[in-house]
Every structure is written in structure tokens, then in C-alpha cells.
Phi, psi and omega in degrees: 000320181292317181295322177294321181290318175298317180295322178298322179292325177297318178297315184296326181294314179294316188278327186252351177073022178256184175061039176092005183279162180281337179165169181288153178267164175290135181296329184271019177254176178295320177292329177293319177294320177298318180296322178294317177297319179293314179292310180288316178297313178303313183295316176299319178290323179299318178268353177075039180248125184054040188302312185294325179287312181298321181289327179291318181291319182292323177299314178300316179296324180286329170298314178296315179302320185296315183283325180276326185260324186265307185292314187294321182280345180259019177070030177088004181289126181274341185279128184303331182287332181268341179251010177059038180249027182297321182292320180296314178299316179298311178301314181304313181277331170301310181291327178294321174299312179296330174300317181276331184268338184084187191280332177101188189287334180258017185269159174293335174298321178295317181295320176300317183292325179285329177286332184283336183262134179286000000 
């Protein structure tokens, strides 16, 4: 829940220009797409709805962000501590875990599954 909420806040920052951002990004840009994935995916992960799918997409986005934003701008340095990509790496692997494990006992996915079975 906490990782989903924090991820959602990153999306809100990009899309709405709030929470310390310089301003909103254009929705039709790469950063705009990232913001939509972060806001929507973070919300789905936070409440545990379609968790595996949302987490898989979010994990992929963080892997792309790590290599295009952190490694590329740090002159090819791969270590997260030197290219300031710690958050991207952590999000990537937290979401990869959630993609394989699912939402858990308190997720809306679990509520949907129990209602579907007689």
C-alpha cells in the first residue's frame, strides 16, 4: 500500500505540477506517459486491484526509467548509488515481486476472488 501511494504521488507530481514539481508535463510526452502509469498504477497497487498487471507495468516503467534517466545521464554508471537511481531500482523490484505474488490478503483482488467463488 505504501509503495503504491508513494508511486502515485510521483505521478501526481508529474501530471499536475504539484508537490514540489516545476510544473506539469505535457500528457503526450514520455514523461506524461510515465506520470499516467505512476498515478494510475500506483492507485491500483495501493488498493490492490488488478495488482499483478499494474505492478508488472510499473516495474517495467521503472526499469526503463533507470536505464534512460539514471544510467544514461550518469555517463553509463550502473551502480544506483552513483547514478542516483536507488528509488527506481527499489520500485522496480518491489513491483516485480508484487506482480508475481499478487495483492495479498487485504487487496480488492482478494475480495473479488472470494465473491466469485460460491
